[in-house]
C-alpha positions, 0 to 999 in steps of 0.5 A, spaced: 548 470 524 546 477 523 540 480 526 537 481 519 538 474 518 535 472 524 529 476 523 528 474 516 528 466 518 523 468 524 518 471 519 519 465 514 518 460 520 512 463 523 508 464 516 505 456 516 503 457 523 500 464 523 496 462 516 493 456 520 491 460 526 488 465 521 484 460 518 482 458 524 479 465 526 475 465 520 471 458 522 470 461 529 462 463 530 460 470 530 459 470 538 465 467 540 471 472 539 473 476 545 471 483 547 478 485 544 475 483 537 468 485 538 470 491 534 471 487 528 465 482 528 461 486 524 462 484 517 460 491 514 464 496 518 471 498 519 474 501 526 480 505 528 483 505 535 483 512 537 484 515 544 483 508 547 477 506 544 475 503 537 471 508 533 467 506 527 468 510 521 466 506 515 460 502 514 459 498 507 451 499 507 453 507 507 459 507 503 460 513 500 461 514 492 465 519 493 470 522 498 470 529 498 476 530 503 479 526 509 475 523 515 478 526 521 476 520 525 482 516 521 487 522 520 486 524 527 489 517 529 495 519 525 502 521 529 506 523 524 514 522 525 519 526 520 524 522 516 527 528 512 524 534 509 518 532 505 517 525 508 514 523 514 510 516 516 505 514 521 501 508 523 494 506 526 490 500 528 484 498 524 479 493 526 476 489 520 471 484 519 473 476 520 478 473 518 482 479 519 480 482 525 486 487 526 490 490 521 496 495 522 496 501 517 503 503 515 502 510 512 508 514 508 507 521 506 511 524 501 512 531 498 515 529 491 517 537 490 522 536 496 523 528 495 527 525 489 523 519 486 526 514 481 524 507 479 529 501 480 528 495 476 530 488 478 530 481 474 534 475 472 537 474 465 531 469 464 526 474 466 525 472 473 523 477 478 529 479 483 528 485 487 527 486 494 527 491 500 534 488 501 537 491 495 534 498 496 540 503 495 543 505 502 541 512 500 534 510 499 529 514 505 523 509 502 523 503 498 517 500 496 515 495 490 511 498 484 506 496 480 503 489 478 507 484 475 506 478 470 510 472 469 516 475 473 516 482 469 512 488 470 505 489 467 503 495 463 506 501 461 513 503 465 517 509 463 524 512 467 528 518 465 524 519 459 525 512 456 519 507 455 521 501 458 514 497 457 508 498 453 501 500 456 496 495 459 489 495 458 483 495 462 477 499 465 481 499 472 488 500 470 491 507 472 498 510 470 502 515 474 507 519 472 512 524 476 517 529 472 523 531 475 520 537 478 515 533 482 509 534 478 504 528 478 499 526 473 494 520 473 491 517 467 485 512 469 482 507 464 485 506 457 488 513 458 495 513 454 501 516 457 508 518 454 515 518 456 517 525 455 519 528 461 517 523 465 522 521 471 517 515 474 512 512 470 508 506 471 501 503 471 498 498 476 491 496 478 485 496 480 484 503 481 481 505 488 479 512 487 479 517 480 475 523 478 477 527 485 475 522 490 470 517 486 470 510 488 469 506 481 462 503 480 466 496 479 468 497 487 461 498 489 457 493 485 457 486 485 457 482 478 462 487 475 468 482 475 472 485 481 472 480 487 469 485 492 470 480 498 477 477 498 481 479 503 489 480 503 495 484 505 494 490 501 499 496 498 496 502 495 499 509 492 495 515 492 495 523 491 492 528 496 489 534 494 495 538 496 500 534 492 502 529 497 503 522 495 501 516 500 504 510 500 500 505 505 501 498 507 497 493 511 499 488 516 496 483 519 495 485 526 491 480 530 497 476 533 503 481 534 509 483 529 511 476 528 505 474 524 505 481 520 506 478 513 500 473 513 496 475 507 490 477 510 487 484 510 482 489 507 478 488 501 478 492 495 472 496 497 475 497 504 482 499 501 478 504 497 475 507 503 482 507 507 485 511 501 479 516 501 479 517 509 486 518 508 485 524 504 487 521 497 483 524 491 487 519 486 489 512 488 491 505 485 493 498 488 500 496 488 502 488 488 500 486 495 499 479 498 506 476 499 509 481 494 508 487 499 514 490 502 516 497 504 523 500 507 523 507 511 530 509 513 530 514 519 537 518 519 537 518 526 536 510 527 542 505 525 537 500 522 531 502 517 524 500 519 523 494 514 516 490 512 519 485 508 515 480 503 516 473 501 516 474 494 521 478 489 518 483 484 521 486 478 520 494 480 521 498 485 519 506 487 525 509 491 525 516 494 531 519 496 533 526 498 533 531 493 539 534 491 540 542 493 540 546 487 
């Protein structure tokens, strides 16, 4: 059996056991976790592992309404590794409240002025989602599921190569992002209408995590707004920094090692907004997470790519390739 098939099989076989163990963590009394888990015990904090110690950098009771810049406690823990001109990646470890305890962040930073971005669609004739990172083009430096979907098809507005493929979705926490052929990025939040003219990549997603130059939407800061602010899941988000770089951020369950990384436990939506703000994003939106979240990063110096697979097929993907020289 090829190595990739063995890895996928192990991932699928481990999921039921990992879910059982993760559920057991949520039932452990507050004083029971070992010292190694103590940094994630407080239900209102996030900590980052840096210089051989856990450091609290966010508290729910002091959560900022707006992120005016990156938090150096978080960005200082990133050791960027280059993949190509305009593309680099890094990881860091977070301590989160129970039952997540530990999460790993995989962060890719893309300069769209140096990297070519496009959309790839994948569904069957009967409109079932069919794309996974296994279908990523061989020249893809990055491949990740994009947007949200309903019934196996993309949700909301989608445009590619100047053509509109799907009409707009509506909602106060919907966000749209467009990228033109030159790498210029534009965001629209709420019910802002976007046009396909000149758009190389365009799609909607939800919920909005940051808008208005780093502002956390009120619905993520107050209860009773229709947003589940306590649900924990594997997360995937897209953001843009103030210097024009795109951030693709994937979370993986990290309490029991790599083999259980696909367990759908991770930050809450307000915590994910804080993560994107701390990484320096001014605009950010969630992409489909949970068992759909999947990411591929290809290092030309390695024979095999870095892979974080999902368990569910999706209909839309964002692909990054080297930009053709002119």
